[in-house]
C-alpha positions as CSV (number, residue, x, y, z in Angstrom):
1,X,0.0,0.0,0.0
2,X,1.1,3.6,-0.7
3,X,2.8,5.4,2.1
4,X,0.3,8.2,2.3
5,X,1.7,9.5,5.6
6,X,5.1,10.2,4.2
7,X,3.6,11.9,1.2
8,X,1.4,14.1,3.3
9,X,4.4,15.0,5.4
10,X,6.5,15.7,2.4
11,X,3.7,17.9,0.9
12,X,3.4,19.8,4.2
13,X,7.1,20.4,4.4
14,X,7.3,21.3,0.8
15,X,4.9,24.1,1.6
16,X,7.0,25.0,4.6
17,X,4.2,24.4,7.1
18,X,4.7,23.2,10.6
19,X,2.2,20.8,12.1
20,X,1.1,23.7,14.4
21,X,0.5,26.0,11.4
22,X,-1.6,23.3,9.7
23,X,-3.6,22.9,12.9
24,X,-4.2,26.7,13.1
25,X,-5.2,26.8,9.4
26,X,-7.4,23.8,9.3
27,X,-8.5,23.0,12.8
28,X,-7.0,19.5,12.5
29,X,-5.4,18.6,15.9
30,X,-1.6,18.2,15.8
31,X,-1.9,14.8,17.3
32,X,-4.2,13.7,14.5
33,X,-1.9,15.2,11.9
34,X,1.0,13.4,13.4
35,X,-0.9,10.2,13.3
36,X,-1.7,10.6,9.6
37,X,2.0,11.4,8.8
38,X,3.2,8.4,10.8
39,X,0.6,6.1,9.3
40,X,-0.9,5.4,12.7
41,X,-4.2,6.7,11.5
42,X,-5.8,7.7,8.1
43,X,-7.7,10.9,7.6
44,X,-11.4,10.7,6.7
45,X,-12.3,12.0,3.2
46,X,-13.2,15.5,4.4
47,X,-9.9,15.8,6.3
48,X,-7.9,14.4,3.4
49,X,-9.5,16.9,1.0
50,X,-8.7,19.7,3.4
51,X,-5.1,18.7,3.6
52,X,-4.7,18.1,-0.1
53,X,-6.3,21.5,-0.8
54,X,-4.0,23.3,1.7
55,X,-0.9,21.6,0.3
56,X,-1.9,22.2,-3.3
57,X,-1.9,18.6,-4.3
58,X,-4.5,16.4,-5.9
59,X,-5.8,13.1,-4.5
60,X,-4.4,11.5,-7.6
61,X,-0.9,12.7,-6.7
62,X,-1.1,11.6,-3.0
63,X,-2.7,8.3,-3.8
64,X,-0.2,7.7,-6.7
65,X,-2.9,7.3,-9.3
66,X,-1.2,7.1,-12.7
67,X,2.2,6.0,-11.3
68,X,3.5,9.2,-9.9
69,X,5.4,9.1,-6.7
70,X,4.8,12.5,-5.1
71,X,3.2,15.8,-5.4
72,X,6.1,17.0,-7.5
73,X,5.8,14.0,-9.8
74,X,9.1,12.5,-8.9
75,X,9.9,8.9,-9.9
76,X,9.4,6.6,-6.9
77,X,13.1,6.0,-6.3
78,X,13.9,9.7,-6.2
79,X,11.0,10.3,-3.9
80,X,12.2,7.6,-1.5
81,X,15.7,9.1,-1.5
82,X,14.3,12.5,-0.8
83,X,12.0,11.3,1.9
84,X,14.8,9.5,3.7
85,X,17.2,12.5,3.2
86,X,14.7,14.8,4.8
87,X,14.7,12.6,7.9
88,X,18.4,13.3,8.5
89,X,19.7,16.2,10.5
90,X,21.6,18.9,8.6
91,X,25.0,17.5,9.5
92,X,24.2,14.0,8.2
93,X,22.6,15.5,5.1
94,X,25.8,17.2,4.3
95,X,27.8,14.1,4.9
96,X,25.5,12.1,2.6
97,X,25.9,14.7,-0.1
98,X,29.6,14.4,0.1
99,X,29.4,10.6,-0.2
100,X,27.0,10.7,-3.1
101,X,29.2,13.3,-4.9
102,X,32.2,11.0,-4.4
103,X,30.3,8.0,-5.7
104,X,29.0,9.8,-8.8
105,X,32.5,11.2,-9.6
106,X,34.0,7.7,-9.2
107,X,31.4,6.1,-11.4
108,X,31.8,8.9,-13.9
109,X,35.5,8.3,-14.2
110,X,34.7,4.6,-14.8
111,X,32.1,5.6,-17.4
112,X,29.5,3.9,-15.2
113,X,27.4,7.0,-14.6
114,X,25.5,7.7,-17.8
115,X,23.7,10.8,-16.5
116,X,25.7,12.8,-14.0
117,X,24.3,16.1,-12.9
118,X,26.3,19.1,-13.9
119,X,26.3,20.7,-10.5
120,X,28.4,17.9,-9.1
121,X,31.3,18.8,-11.3
122,X,31.7,22.5,-10.8
């Protein structure tokens, strides 16, 4: 089943909302919102519609109808990497970026990285 909680959390963070701000804007209690985001509970249709509207996403996007992985239409693999990355603290995010950059550069020198982002080779 689709990880709706992580997608709702990602959509909220993408809009730069805190759970407290969402509570103030929608009346949805923070404990309920936390439950939705941690897949402990599922929002009813009305609550789901309220959150989707606030975050500017469609039900199709959140429910992955049509094979899209997130509100930004990222491929599933990229969405998973981004979701996990956002769970790290800033220090570990920086360390991971260094490791990924080193890996991509290594693969590039071995002609094993067919599409290497330009920003890695500045």
